SEMARKE-144097 format. One record per residue: residue in three letters; x, y, z of N, C-alpha, C, CB in turn. Coordinates in steps of 0.001 Angstrom, whole numbers, plus 500000, padded with zeros to 6 digits. Each point is the difference from the previous one (the first is absolute). Glycine has a CB too. Layout:
ALAXYZXYZXYZXYZ...
//
This chain:
UNK847571834794407172500611498684500139501311500081500773498926499296497854UNK501887501754501840501276500128500696499786500280501483501056500831497887UNK497925500015502410499717500288501402499544498768500753499408502311499357UNK499750496901499999499529498773500647501146499027500196497739500317498978UNK503169499615500022501137499090500123500942500448501113499818499462497560UNK500381501868502542500875500521501045499416499791501382500850501678498393UNK497834498534501738499364499788501300500028498545500394498542501954499589UNK501376497166499413500059498570500293501371499615500526498294499565498227UNK502757501093501285501345499716500476500203500459501433500815500197497669UNK498492500854502742500217500583501306499178499331501099500508502129498854UNK498688496898500781499182499337501016500880499291501019498154499707498328UNK502885499608501209500937499295500874501373500641499895498700497857499744UNK502154501968501280501355500535499918500788499348498875499939500458502447UNK501309499988497383500833499499498925500338498537500149500913502253499772UNK499615497185499146500316498575499974501019499625501060499496499980497574UNK501529500856502602501044499696500976499473499902501412501600501137498532UNK497529499808501849499460500001501361499077498806500231500168502500500040UNK498938497232499023499073498873500172500739498672499985498192501339498916UNK502816498526500201500775498759499960500788499821501289500162500172497502UNK500428500900502999500756499902501248499117499604501170501568501711499131UNK497248498878500948499072499642501077499557498547499876499217502380500110UNK500544497179498649499563498612499792501091499018500413498523500751498111UNK502721499543501506501111499116500354500212499982501508501077500459497780UNK498825500721502867500150500066501454498922499189500705501032502263499770UNK497729497897499785498891499265500614500172498500499787498477501968499633UNK501886497640499146500206498585499701501140499427500828499144500377497682UNK501899500393502527501142499525500780499622499784501456501536501205498448UNK497738499755502132499639499897501413499018498867500257500390502441500227UNK498672497364498860498919499045500249500348498597499523498380501870499797UNK502351498016499093500225498685499391501475499595500027498019500404498534UNK502852500435500928501386499587499787500774499817501299499931501192497840UNK499885499696503129500736499869501261499602498739500772500163502491500098UNK498534497203500049499662498726500670500554498782499285497947501078500830UNK502025498943497828500554498869499265501511499925500173498133500175498343UNK502528500975501718501442500011500233500340499439501374500210501978498488UNK498988498398502516500214499453501342499808498484500006499234502176501004UNK499807497351498211499789498558499904501216499309499398497539500387499767UNK503036500217499222501197499428499386501195500029500948499146500719497773UNK500979500364502995501118500103500933499923498947501090500116502432499532UNK498670497217500889499854498980501040500442498623499533498124501313500930UNK501925498502497769500394498692499472501506499889499783497772499842498912UNK502969501242501372501441499953499764500727499065500962499854502321499149UNK499517497331501958500635499086500937499983498562499541499356501536501781UNK499961498199497115499922498640499479500913499842498793497639499803500833UNK502997499059499073500702499647498773498977499507498989502120499414501273UNK498306500415497471499072499506498989499473498613500372501209501345498255UNK499672497839502290499555498661500413498983500090501120502211499055499326UNK498071501793501670499057500159501090498688500608499552501914500233501521UNK498168500690497526498771500618499486499105498968499330501230502153499679UNK499345497033499440499187499016499288499494498913500941501308500460497920UNK499475499183503084499524499014500970498811500526500791502313499081500162UNK497739502204500219498885500584500748498781500224499128501639501083501499UNK498588499312497232498886500335499124499361498778499355501101502166499577UNK499642496728500325499491498807499320499857498818500950501061500805497900UNK498808499470503369499714498941500965498640499369499666501372501190501798UNK498464497490498366498719499372499654498789500633500676501258497921499678UNK498893502483501576498893500660500689499698501355499368500624498818502122UNK500403501894497466499810501304499365499336499841498630502014500890501227UNK498427498112497998499399499763498685498525499653500144502217499219499112UNK497454499993501904498597499668500241499188501253500317500693497737500829UNK499890503197499907499285501237500316499824500861498748500926499931502341UNK500064500052496746499841500708498730498803499445499236502478500443499912UNK497456498239500008498912499368499252498645500378500568501513498108499439UNK498366501864501889498728500349500628499630501449499696500439498325501824UNK500520502582498320499721501423499785499616500282498561501592500559501824UNK499174498924497222499746500327498600498766499284499459502445500363499698UNK497381498366500650498845499269499486498696500565500554501420497952499790UNK498541502315501503498776500549500595499730501417499508500370498574502022UNK500685502215497801499815501360499486499481499972498569501837500816501499UNK498704498295497682499544499898498612498557499499499938502365499563499259UNK497303499434501553498628499479500010499015501069500449500882497704500467UNK499474503054500561499114501058500484499850501103498957500683499482502359UNK500409500882496961499926501050498986499147499559498815502259500822500708UNK497868497912498872499170499492498910498522499996500399501926498585499201UNK497771500980502002498606500016500454499460501424500066500416497904501307UNK500420503034499128499559501389500083499789500624498631501213500188502146UNK499429499274496805499742500498498656498522499876499658502326499368499315UNK497106499471500940498599499764499661499063500688500995500648497809498965UNK499648502075502323499150500635500998500065501520499896500340498034501503UNK500860502506498281500149501443499880499291500546498780502165499825501169UNK497927499466497705499293500428498797498499499977500220501872499136498596UNK497640499820502072498569499899500270499524501132500907500152497517499729UNK500596502760501336499625501078500917500045501357499308500877498648501911UNK500168501592497307500096501271499284498861500157498999502484499950500284UNK497162498969499054498898500038499026498685500359500688501181498281498590UNK498556501115502547498760500283500732499965501453500462499893497602500747UNK501232502906499748500044501372500506499830501027498889501480499219501837UNK499003500475496964499944500964498904498699499902499219502475499894499848UNK497053498915499898498889499814499072498622499924500658501604498840498560UNK498309501070502743498695499826500644499812501016501114500043497559499442UNK498705502785500782499607500846501123499130499174500941500112502107498569UNK500198497924502710499238499216500978500121500667501362500383497852498698UNK498679501881502206500065500606501336501253499545500749497488500098500064UNK503147500845500615501212499684500746501244499897499160498572498846501562UNK501389501713497216501164499891499108501218500703500578498455499881498050UNK501345501286502567501133500732500574500626499230501163498926502160499308UNK500241497206501498500524499198501115500790498811499449498051500697501476UNK501393498668497498500665498860499367501345500425499409497756498966499491UNK502269502222499905501226500521499415501040500293501074498669500966498119UNK500879499552503018500942500323501087500558498748500655498758502118500400UNK500445496819499672500454498761500635501186499388499245497658499600500828UNK502391500615497864501099499435499212501340500561500446498448499716498064UNK501566501530502394501246500618500461500345499640501435499564501855498436UNK499610497369502216500236499668501400501348499319500238497547499795500263UNK502896499269498884501329499396500233501143501002500007499131497964498943UNK500692503187500397501038501031500033500114500622501386499593500463497575UNK499267499737503085499981500706501282500131499063501193498598501734498933UNK500979497021500912500011499067501122501417499522500278497662499282499441UNK502797500783501807501321499450500323500087498531499608500215501632501890UNK500892497981497517500106498641499483499932498956501111501361500885498112UNK499156499438503066499930499050501114498552499771500416502274500735500786UNK496930500328499225498572499864500337499302499145498949500014502251501154UNK500320497982497574499420499184498933500391498535500155500053501984498473UNK501187497751501915500441498622500188499254499296501111502216500669499175UNK497582500024501938499251499404501113498556499724499593501479501201501640UNK497897499767497664498611499831499582499856498844499009499616502452500368UNK501290497464498674499931498922499009500250498642500637500759501599498246UNK500148498347502713500254498735500694498774499546500775502421500592500170UNK496920500330500516498780499649500739498888499570499057500643501611501794UNK499344498946497010498933499688499050500220498660499311499671502436499650UNK501580497252500009500287498808499198500556498833500814500418501518498099UNK499743498637503208500474498878500809498926498918500084501469501560501329UNK498898497291499204499061498881500030498776500275500862501920498489499638UNK498179502481501264498851500397500817499350501292499524501074498862501914UNK499422501711497005499463501254499490498731499795499195502299500904499960UNK497096500212499653498742499935499260500142499265498676499334502127501075UNK501728498177498196500189499370498689500840498736500113499820502244498913UNK501197497779501914500855498825500140499269498785500515501866501520500392UNK497148498692500487499243498869500547499159499311498935499945501156502202UNK499734499542496714499226499388498913500866499062499173498526502019499924UNK502736498371499859500888499206499143500764498934500772500218501974498522UNK499903498170502783500769499041500796499435498585499913500604501859501536UNK498068497915498558499483498624499850500265499394498629498251500588501633UNK501965500261497364500282499512498653501477499672499800498086501355499178UNK502708498834501865501430499731499907500800501128499376499421497633499842UNK499972503549500075500678501162499417500349500961501125498760499743497791UNK502509500430502464500446500927501035500379501321499346500818498093501458UNK498503502954498949500256501317499434501123500712500753497604500134499275UNK502213500041502020501049500645500797501171499039500208498266501430501159UNK502912499131499078501229499236500237500340499095498823499525500069502446UNK500234500470496354500337499295498773500287501034498922498568498000500643UNK501894501526498210500272500914498904498718500598499444502045498692499457UNK496841500630500724498711500580499595499709501244500828499144497723499330UNK501093502190501974499781501154500862500917501161499644499284498451501804UNK501973501238497867500930501058499589499487500695498739501930498725501016UNK497595500482498024499476500575498759498779500865500266500869498030498739UNK498249501533502140498820500804500333500388501323500647498685497898500285UNK502313502059500604500459501238500634500607500949498970500420498742502131UNK500350500732496925500603500840498972498953500521499022502121498703500227UNK496826500545499551498897500505499185499329501182500689499643497705499038UNK500231502226502261499357501077500763500787501299499893499067498300501578UNK502241501628498565500786501231499989500324500467498578500965499330502202UNK498825499812496783500352500354498629498853500440499125501796498429500242UNK496971501287500160498858500297499138499849501484499693498892498010500944UNK501400502926499985499825501419499642500911500457498869499337500406502337UNK501844498996497531500922500418498947499400499745498615501941499519501526UNK497412499344498298499408499672498699498776500868499740500842497639500196UNK498293502504500804498771500770499811500320501450499665498799498478501591UNK502083502136499177500306501418499800500828500249498742499908500293502464UNK500695498679496972500722500157498743499069499854498803502061499127501107UNK496988499962498980499094499731498883498833500990499967500633497580500124UNK498920502860501027498809500850500084500104501275499171499637499088502262UNK501458501688497813500062501214499170499967499715498504501283501059501821UNK499310497831497753499999499659498578498580499680499541502360499125500182UNK496894500156500637498611499706499658499158501270499931500244497763501084UNK500028503172499805499230501246500000500266500838498749500061499978502498UNK501147499910496939500345500781498816499536499356498700501945500855501249UNK497690497866498790499533499338498788498642500557499594501276497918500612UNK498611502448498141498744500526499500499100498863499539501146502126499317UNK497571498102500810499023498959499647499756499918498498498926500341502214UNK501624500607497012499734500011498559500539498750499315500074502491500046UNK501147497096500341500577498824499355499214498739500336502243501093500080UNK497268498819501150499197498836500373498676499991499240501067499996502276UNK498329501175497586498741500083499250500219499682498526499157501713501623UNK501979498737497836500300499686498601500187498501499810501070502251499727UNK499619497101501223500177498548499903498669499274500089502268500228501009UNK496824500280499844498689499373500129499176500158498731500074500431502452UNK500015500738496906499251500206498760500522499140498857499528502319500745UNK501758497298499345500580499129498976499747498526500272501738501718499626UNK497533498002501446499606498624500271500850499268501010499160499979497748UNK501768500695502892500852499343500994499225499788501296502050501045498971UNK498111497774501607499363499712501279500746500647501145499165497858499077UNK500342501948502136500626500618501170501413499486500217497751500260501027UNK502420498424498885501323499437500254501002500444498942498925498031501103UNK500653501998497617500917500414498947500320501490500117499085498198498502UNK499943502593501897500258501428500204501016500210501118497676500535499208UNK502153498722501865500945500129501103501380499523499600498133499700501608UNK501928499185497679501294499412499646500736500821498948499071497760500549UNK500227502802498489500640500674498878500101501515500165499152498176498583UNK499960502416502216499963501459500103500508500486501359498070500021498409UNK501429499375502668500295500515501339501303499428500547497549500251500408UNK502617498434499509501157499353500612501338500524499486498589498002500283UNK501592502219498404501286500542499543500355501334500649499623498833497853UNK499391501991502449500268501280500658500389499811501468498385501098498431UNK501172497798502159500243499770501424501276499224500287497567500045500305UNK503015499321498679501156499130500235501161500734500672499309498669498016UNK501104502533501522501107500684500707499680500285501462500657501024497838UNK498109499401502450499617500277501386499970498717500822498659501975499229UNK500880496927500185499976498733500715501408499518500310497846499431498882UNK503070500739500180501381499595500244500619500849501102500212499263497610UNK499486502034502373500511500878501055499439499604501362500215501860498332UNK498486497880501728499396499571501262500571498689500493497937501182499353UNK502298497887499722500617498721500375501388500222500578498692498837498208UNK502109502018501138501362500250500470499998500634501387500749500265497626UNK498353500686502611499927500655501303499578499016501089499445502161498860UNK499527497041500854499534499021500985501055498927500257497642500423499270UNK503043499158499681501047498987500131501167500524500835499330499038497780UNK501099502195501930501112500584500749499633500202501465500786501130497913UNK497978499302502344499585500188501390499965498661500732498654502020499334UNK500902496934499991499903498692500633501346499405500355497922499658498753UNK503092500583500418501320499423500263500570500516501314500392499801497536UNK499440501480502725500568500580501207499060500083501176501434501252498529UNK497360498204501344499013500110501087500405499139501195498194500445498308UNK501605500109502866500387499298501231498849499947501007502366500734499631UNK497078500429500724499062500069501114498750499174499828500864502217500398UNK498508497841498423498747499287499805500193498509499766499064502085499079UNK502187497485500666500270498596499666500580499232501184500380500685497632UNK500330500003503258500757499313501040499091499210500941501729501793499853UNK497038498658500345499103499294500908499287498835499309499690502131501263UNK499860498094497522499195498986499327500844498908499361498294501738499591UNK503007498499500250500839499012499314500339498799500875500938501853498655UNK499129498350502651500420498924500883501502499897500137497958498810499374UNK502801501792499714501458500110500099500692498647500139499675502226501037UNK499869496795498202500620498677500035501151499952498992497800498935500703UNK503432500850499752501136499954499074499799498957498905501488500749501856UNK498932499601496938499923499155498806498571499835499486502020498803500809UNK496993501779499869498604499837499572499296501341499834499941497800501169UNK499944502961499915499249501257499949500821501179500505497903498701500310UNK503398501171499715500851501093500455500320500918498828500980498540501814UNK498720502749498319500254500955498936501384500619500170497533500472499812UNK502993500079499105501355500569500027500122501199500942500288499219497657UNK498758501727502374500135501108500964500059499533501447498789501430498394UNK500474497518501945500058499476501362501372499406500291497536499538499927UNK503034499795499093501326499419500195501044501103500207499340498012498585UNK500498503090500714500907501132500191499873500542501417499835500571497556UNK498932499576502935499786500475501363500592499028501022497910501170499242UNK501962497542500496500558499003500925501517500117500081498090498462499480UNK502551501750499372501458500158500003500419501282500707500119498714497862UNK499094502342501990500323501247500696499865499845501513499228501286497995UNK499754497970502439499839499769501438501132499155500577497534500169499697UNK503094499025499437501154499206500421501322500740499785498701497938499460UNK501226503346500203501167500847499752500847499490498834500007500596502421UNK499358498670496678500683499548498791499717501019498894499815497534500687UNK500796503649499442499717501080499069500489499683498591500144501600501897UNK501006497772498002500532499664498678499103498984499296502329500467500822UNK497214498517499921499111499010499398498674500609499591501089498246501367UNK498350502648499474498744500667499654500184500873498763499309499976502421UNK501835500692497477500266500836498838500140499170498739501112501653501479UNK499509497178498631500152499124498832498640499555499478502218499215500874UNK496908500387500028498649499583499587499250501182499398499957498235501807UNK500178502933498808499307501185499501500493500393498613499689500771502352UNK501628499157497422500541500341498686499536499014498933501989501020501117UNK497988497705499220499523499017499038498526500229499676501685498351500861UNK497525501937500172498578500287499794499819501255499156499461498908502193UNK501353502092498074499932501249499235500381499774498545500532501285502076UNK500517497940497694500436499752498634498971499235499186502324500011500822UNK497104498934499765498992499219499287498765500860499726500848497879501086UNK498742502921499897498836500870499824500241501006498883499430499726502426UNK501784500852497552500315500977498968499949499382498604501423501221501648UNK499117497588498197499979499344498689498576499682499564502257499035500468UNK496918500487500454498617499691499650499222501255499624500088498035501533UNK500089503031499246499303501247499689500509500599498688499664500410502457UNK501621499423497254500542500472498728499349499268498833502176500546501128UNK497657498154499012499333499222498950498544500437499831501520498060500493UNK497802502193500623498610500452499934499902501354499301499493498733502108UNK501433502171498203500007501315499354500269499886498504500778501018502144UNK500087498048497459500256499798498575498756499490499289502402499531500509UNK496888499544500126498749499507499415498986501130499881500433497719500967UNK499489503127500059499082501136499966500349500961498865499673499779502475UNK501623500493497335500408500907498929499683499410498638501808500904501464UNK498408497791498375499686499365498719498512500054499700501963498501500296UNK497213501288500735498559500053499810499540501395499586499749498179501689UNK500879502862498865499643501366499631500416500313498560500235500683502405UNK500939498810497182500437500236498636499067499315499002502368500195500809UNK497162498629499522499077499317499088498687500758499880501048497810500599UNK498513502810500500498757500768499954500155501237499125499413499170502288UNK501793501439497748500236501181499171500126499599498526501147501146501942
//
């Protein structure tokens, strides 16, 4: 036992070395860029900062970004769970190809995805032309933004839920069936509680990715101020106008709101795990 314990200690270097490397890596990748962002805002007074960050056009862009990101993440909860369930519980021809296609949004350049989605959902596109006579405009609307964010966010939910489904043993489901539980009750009482932490994690990842997404949304949104203009696009517009302080103010406000929302999501996830234990 002592030999095994000693060998286990020697697998990784000492605490000081690993902690130092972790802090260095975190500083280079996360803390320094955030510090540079804060330094760029020093040219603004508090009054100027709040005026730039709370301009009516900027607030409208916040609403578009957060509402569409939340709607896309909620939709991906159900679609991602369904896709993960099919991949884990069923065998069918072309399953490996189907599994690989889910990761396509990770590899596809976001600008290419934006052009493809715009061509597909525009009024002359394959899908957009079906809804246009009904008075439903998909492209150049918040619906189109949500569809684009669903496209880039779906892999986060699937890849988070899939391993949990693979680790679930069938014994508990069989026991529930022998006790007279139907399929829906078995899923609701036995399977779903195990999946809730993974679903919350997938939602948080998809939501966070959607808030900062630019390439796949900039084409399909139409970029109409006060209607379909997203916050990242507004930041880019200010940078092109050499308004670095204003762009930094919007970015800091977006970062702060995102951090608070993700913090709340993480707290809900932790509470759900404690209840399961």
